[in-house]
C-alpha angles and dihedrals in degrees: 000000000000091000094046092050092051090048105030095116090055106106094221090053089047089058090056100045127002122203122230089260094057092044089051089051091052092050096048090045091051089048094055093041087058092041103038096166095049117123094184115142121231119235128183145159133263093281093065097036095100129136095245094048093047092047090051091055096044103038106027103031098023094217129143117250142184115208132183131232130189124235094248095060113113094223115124108088106161091109100018126310112302131173110248091243090057091046090052091051091049090052094047088054091054091044093056090047094051088052092053090053095043092244130141110294120234094215113058130191114262128186129191136181115238122172091340094307129104119238125194129211137171105229141192116198129181142126115261139168105254116200113256090000104065127218112347139154110263126202125191116191133194128181099206121070092227088056090230093130129089109277132219125228123213130178131196138186089218104087097186094058119108129221092262096059093040093047092048092052095049092045091060090063091068095090086065091063090046090052092053095047095044095038089056089056088056091051103270090142101036098080119136098189126112109196120086088233092055093047091049092052090048093051089045092053093050089047090055092047089049092050094050090051089051092049089047088063087070096046101106095189092055091044092052090050091048094050092046096052108022097039100207133131105255112230119210096249136100089235092056093048089048092052092048095046087052090052091048091052090054090050091054091048092053089047090051093053092044092054092045091051090049090055092057101261120139121243087244092055090050098045101041100075090041092051091046088054095049094047098043 
């Protein structure tokens, strides 16, 4: 890994092993090659918010992006290098002073629509010189009016965009995190295969399972049956649907065994074909 890290920009090394950043570049390049007229922005988490990745999107592809920085990053350099968390604390102090003096606040109320619901943030938005990135649009969001909660930090290469637009774009990345979490529950990270073809098939099967679970949330007949037998409040997630359908399956098995016993069959006669199927 040490040799690779020191030589990862070498084209010959990249052919042997590509980093996540290079794989991400290839995927985005392929998307825009297949959708030449698309004006969709690209948004990503802290892992991908690296200068070389952002430069690739801005200068080579010419697409808009919204990245994410952590509070510990020493990035803001307009008045000397400051960690974003300290810069935020400095802004909060100025904001509170402005409120006392009835002046224009630094953090303004921002509302966005997400999945039919309204979300509220208190946002700071301005253009700053960010260390190793250059001049970018910086948005700092708090969810509490007193700004006492942990903030989120977003950057964008579109310097005319406001906090509302940047926040809305970044917010729509959240389903990716949900898919990763719920996909792992369905076995996304539990493969024991080595070839790329086998890995691709495994991911495809998990994706199909996940899609079926998402679709099941809109199956009214199934939902009525689950609520009648399982007696749990159904959450709006694929994981909750999976757990409830598993519970429903257990219920059906118990009903099957009860009916067979009532008809005079022995437990051994009932379970033997089931166990044979499971152990096959």
